[in-house]
TILO-296516 format. One record per residue: residue number from 1; residue in three letters; z, y, x of N, C-alpha, C in turn. Coordinates in Angstrom, 1 decimal. Each point is the difference from the previous one (the first is absolute). Last residue first. Example, Ala and Ser with C-alpha at 12.3 -4.5 7.8 and 13.67 -1.06 7.14 Angstrom:
% residues 2
{2,'SER',{7.1,-2.2,12.8},{0.0,1.1,0.9},{0.8,1.1,-0.8}};
{1,'ALA',{-0.1,-5.7,0.3},{0.0,1.2,-0.9},{0.0,1.2,0.9}};
//
This chain:
% residues 89
{89,'ALA',{4.0,81.1,115.2},{0.7,0.7,1.2},{-0.9,-0.1,1.2}};
{88,'ALA',{-1.0,-2.1,-4.3},{-0.3,1.4,0.0},{0.5,0.7,1.3}};
{87,'ASP',{1.0,-4.6,-0.9},{-1.4,0.2,0.2},{-0.4,1.4,0.2}};
{86,'GLU',{4.4,-1.2,-1.2},{-0.3,-0.3,1.4},{-1.4,0.2,0.4}};
{85,'ALA',{1.4,0.5,-4.5},{0.5,1.1,0.8},{-0.3,-0.2,1.5}};
{84,'VAL',{-0.9,-3.5,-3.1},{-1.0,1.0,0.0},{0.4,1.2,0.8}};
{83,'THR',{1.8,-4.9,1.1},{0.2,1.0,-1.0},{-1.0,1.1,0.2}};
{82,'THR',{-0.9,-5.1,1.3},{0.6,1.2,0.5},{0.2,1.0,-1.1}};
{81,'GLY',{-2.3,-4.2,-0.7},{1.5,-0.1,0.0},{0.7,1.2,0.6}};
{80,'GLY',{-4.8,-0.3,-0.8},{0.4,-1.1,1.0},{1.5,-0.1,0.1}};
{79,'THR',{-2.8,2.9,-2.9},{0.5,0.6,1.2},{0.5,-1.0,1.0}};
{78,'GLN',{-1.7,-1.3,-4.3},{-1.0,0.8,0.6},{0.4,0.6,1.4}};
{77,'ASN',{3.1,-2.4,-2.8},{-1.0,-0.9,0.6},{-1.1,0.7,0.7}};
{76,'LEU',{3.3,2.5,-2.3},{0.5,-0.7,1.2},{-1.0,-0.9,0.6}};
{75,'LEU',{-1.2,2.0,-4.0},{0.1,1.0,1.1},{0.6,-0.6,1.3}};
{74,'ALA',{-0.2,-2.7,-3.9},{-1.3,0.3,0.5},{0.0,1.0,1.2}};
{73,'VAL',{4.0,-0.7,-2.3},{-0.3,-1.2,0.8},{-1.4,0.2,0.6}};
{72,'ARG',{1.4,3.3,-3.0},{0.7,0.1,1.3},{-0.3,-1.2,0.9}};
{71,'ALA',{-1.8,0.0,-4.3},{-0.7,1.0,0.8},{0.8,0.2,1.4}};
{70,'SER',{1.8,-2.9,-3.2},{-1.2,-0.6,0.6},{-0.8,1.0,0.8}};
{69,'LEU',{3.9,1.5,-2.3},{0.3,-1.0,1.1},{-1.2,-0.6,0.6}};
{68,'ALA',{-0.6,2.8,-3.7},{0.5,0.8,1.2},{0.3,-0.9,1.1}};
{67,'ARG',{-1.3,-2.0,-4.0},{-1.1,0.6,0.6},{0.4,0.8,1.2}};
{66,'ARG',{3.4,-2.0,-2.6},{-0.8,-1.0,0.8},{-1.2,0.6,0.7}};
{65,'ARG',{2.6,2.8,-2.8},{0.8,-0.4,1.2},{-0.8,-1.0,0.8}};
{64,'ALA',{-1.8,1.2,-4.1},{-0.1,1.1,0.9},{0.7,-0.3,1.3}};
{63,'ARG',{0.4,-3.1,-3.5},{-1.4,0.0,0.5},{-0.1,1.1,1.1}};
{62,'ARG',{4.0,-0.1,-2.4},{-0.1,-1.2,0.9},{-1.4,0.0,0.7}};
{61,'VAL',{0.8,3.3,-3.3},{0.8,0.3,1.2},{-0.2,-1.2,1.0}};
{60,'ARG',{-1.9,-0.6,-4.2},{-0.7,1.1,0.8},{0.7,0.3,1.3}};
{59,'ARG',{2.1,-2.9,-3.0},{-1.2,-0.7,0.6},{-0.7,1.0,0.8}};
{58,'ALA',{3.5,1.6,-2.6},{0.5,-0.8,1.2},{-1.1,-0.7,0.7}};
{57,'SER',{-1.0,2.4,-3.9},{0.4,0.9,1.1},{0.5,-0.8,1.2}};
{56,'LEU',{-1.0,-2.5,-3.9},{-1.2,0.6,0.6},{0.3,0.9,1.1}};
{55,'GLU',{3.5,-1.8,-2.6},{-0.5,-1.0,1.0},{-1.3,0.6,0.7}};
{54,'ALA',{3.7,3.5,-1.7},{-0.9,-1.0,-0.6},{-0.5,-0.9,1.1}};
{53,'PRO',{3.6,4.5,-1.1},{-0.2,-1.3,0.8},{-0.9,-0.9,-0.8}};
{52,'ARG',{-0.5,5.2,-0.9},{1.1,-1.0,-0.2},{-0.4,-1.2,0.7}};
{51,'THR',{-1.9,4.4,2.1},{-0.1,-0.7,-1.3},{1.1,-1.0,-0.1}};
{50,'GLU',{-0.5,2.7,3.9},{-0.2,0.9,-1.1},{-0.1,-0.6,-1.4}};
{49,'LEU',{0.4,-2.4,4.2},{1.3,0.7,-0.3},{-0.1,0.9,-1.2}};
{48,'ALA',{-3.8,-2.4,1.6},{0.9,-0.9,-0.5},{1.4,0.7,-0.4}};
{47,'ALA',{-3.4,2.4,2.2},{-0.4,-0.2,-1.3},{1.0,-1.0,-0.7}};
{46,'ILE',{0.7,0.9,4.5},{0.3,1.2,-0.8},{-0.4,-0.3,-1.4}};
{45,'GLU',{-1.1,-3.3,3.0},{1.4,0.0,-0.1},{0.4,1.3,-0.9}};
{44,'ALA',{-4.5,-0.5,1.2},{0.4,-1.0,-0.9},{1.5,0.0,-0.3}};
{43,'ASP',{-1.7,2.9,3.3},{-0.4,0.4,-1.4},{0.4,-1.0,-1.0}};
{42,'VAL',{0.8,-1.0,4.5},{0.9,1.0,-0.5},{-0.4,0.5,-1.4}};
{41,'ARG',{-2.9,-3.0,2.1},{1.3,-0.7,-0.3},{1.0,1.0,-0.6}};
{40,'ASP',{-4.1,1.6,1.6},{-0.2,-0.7,-1.3},{1.3,-0.7,-0.4}};
{39,'VAL',{-0.1,2.1,4.2},{0.0,1.0,-1.1},{-0.2,-0.7,-1.3}};
{38,'ASP',{-0.2,-2.7,3.7},{1.4,0.4,-0.2},{0.0,1.1,-1.1}};
{37,'ALA',{-4.2,-1.5,1.3},{0.7,-1.1,-0.7},{1.5,0.4,-0.2}};
{36,'LEU',{-2.7,2.9,2.6},{-0.4,0.0,-1.4},{0.7,-1.1,-0.9}};
{35,'ILE',{0.8,0.0,4.7},{0.5,1.2,-0.6},{-0.3,0.1,-1.5}};
{34,'ALA',{-2.0,-3.4,2.5},{1.5,-0.3,-0.2},{0.6,1.2,-0.6}};
{33,'PRO',{-4.5,0.5,1.2},{0.2,-1.0,-1.1},{1.4,-0.3,-0.3}};
{32,'MET',{-0.9,3.0,3.7},{-0.3,0.5,-1.4},{0.1,-1.0,-1.1}};
{31,'GLU',{0.5,-0.3,5.1},{1.1,-0.2,-0.9},{-0.3,0.4,-1.4}};
{30,'LEU',{-3.2,0.7,3.4},{0.3,-1.5,0.0},{1.1,-0.3,-1.0}};
{29,'GLU',{-1.2,4.5,0.7},{-1.1,-0.7,-0.7},{0.3,-1.5,0.0}};
{28,'ILE',{3.0,2.7,2.5},{0.1,0.3,-1.5},{-1.1,-0.8,-0.8}};
{27,'THR',{-0.3,-0.3,4.7},{1.2,-0.7,-0.5},{0.2,0.2,-1.5}};
{26,'ALA',{-3.3,2.4,2.2},{-0.4,-1.4,-0.1},{1.1,-0.8,-0.6}};
{25,'LEU',{0.9,4.5,1.0},{-0.9,-0.1,-1.2},{-0.4,-1.5,-0.2}};
{24,'GLU',{2.5,1.0,3.8},{0.8,0.1,-1.2},{-0.8,-0.1,-1.2}};
{23,'ALA',{-2.3,0.0,4.1},{0.8,-1.2,-0.1},{0.9,0.0,-1.3}};
{22,'ASN',{-2.5,3.9,1.2},{-0.9,-1.1,-0.5},{0.8,-1.3,-0.2}};
{21,'THR',{3.0,4.3,-0.3},{-1.0,-0.5,0.9},{-0.9,-1.0,-0.6}};
{20,'PRO',{2.3,4.2,-2.6},{0.2,-1.3,0.4},{-1.0,-0.5,1.0}};
{19,'GLU',{1.2,5.2,-0.2},{-0.7,-1.0,-0.8},{0.4,-1.4,0.4}};
{18,'MET',{1.8,5.5,0.3},{0.1,-1.4,0.6},{-0.7,-0.9,-1.0}};
{17,'TRP',{0.7,4.6,-0.9},{-1.1,-0.2,0.8},{0.0,-1.4,0.6}};
{16,'ASP',{3.6,1.8,-2.7},{-1.2,-0.3,-0.8},{-1.2,-0.3,0.9}};
{15,'ALA',{5.0,-1.2,1.6},{-0.8,1.2,-0.3},{-1.2,-0.4,-0.7}};
{14,'PHE',{4.1,-2.5,1.6},{-0.7,-0.2,-1.2},{-0.8,1.2,-0.4}};
{13,'ALA',{2.6,-0.1,4.0},{-0.4,-1.4,-0.1},{-0.9,-0.3,-1.2}};
{12,'THR',{2.3,4.2,1.4},{-1.4,-0.1,0.1},{-0.5,-1.4,-0.1}};
{11,'VAL',{4.7,1.0,-0.1},{-0.7,0.9,-1.0},{-1.5,-0.2,0.0}};
{10,'ALA',{2.7,-2.3,3.1},{0.2,-0.5,-1.3},{-0.6,0.8,-1.1}};
{9,'GLU',{-0.3,1.4,4.5},{-0.7,-1.2,-0.2},{0.2,-0.6,-1.4}};
{8,'GLN',{2.4,3.9,1.3},{-1.4,0.3,-0.1},{-0.8,-1.3,-0.3}};
{7,'VAL',{5.0,1.1,-1.3},{-0.6,-0.8,1.1},{-1.5,0.1,-0.3}};
{6,'THR',{4.1,3.4,-1.6},{-1.0,-0.9,-0.4},{-0.6,-0.6,1.3}};
{5,'VAL',{5.1,1.9,-1.0},{-1.2,0.2,0.7},{-1.1,-1.0,-0.4}};
{4,'ILE',{5.2,2.2,-1.2},{-1.1,-0.8,-0.5},{-1.2,0.3,0.7}};
{3,'HIS',{5.3,0.4,1.7},{-1.3,0.7,-0.4},{-1.0,-1.0,-0.5}};
{2,'ASP',{5.7,0.3,0.2},{-1.2,-0.8,0.3},{-1.2,0.8,-0.5}};
{1,'MET',{5.1,1.5,1.8},{-1.0,0.1,-1.1},{-1.2,-0.8,0.4}};
//
């Protein structure tokens, strides 16, 4: 018979008392323009799905994708080509 045992480290890894470090907060702040651009892209795609196909919806999605891509490129240029996860570590 297999016993189910909780692993203390896995349970407490996401405890309420754990706060993000300053490096993690700085990384989130650095990535925020790209995150917001991705949110706008998803919003544009959802709006395009909710309406009948139109050229205006397609343009909105294309513009949102271009903004998201340019935000990611700007993020890469700011970090000097390293990934943001490496900077936070």
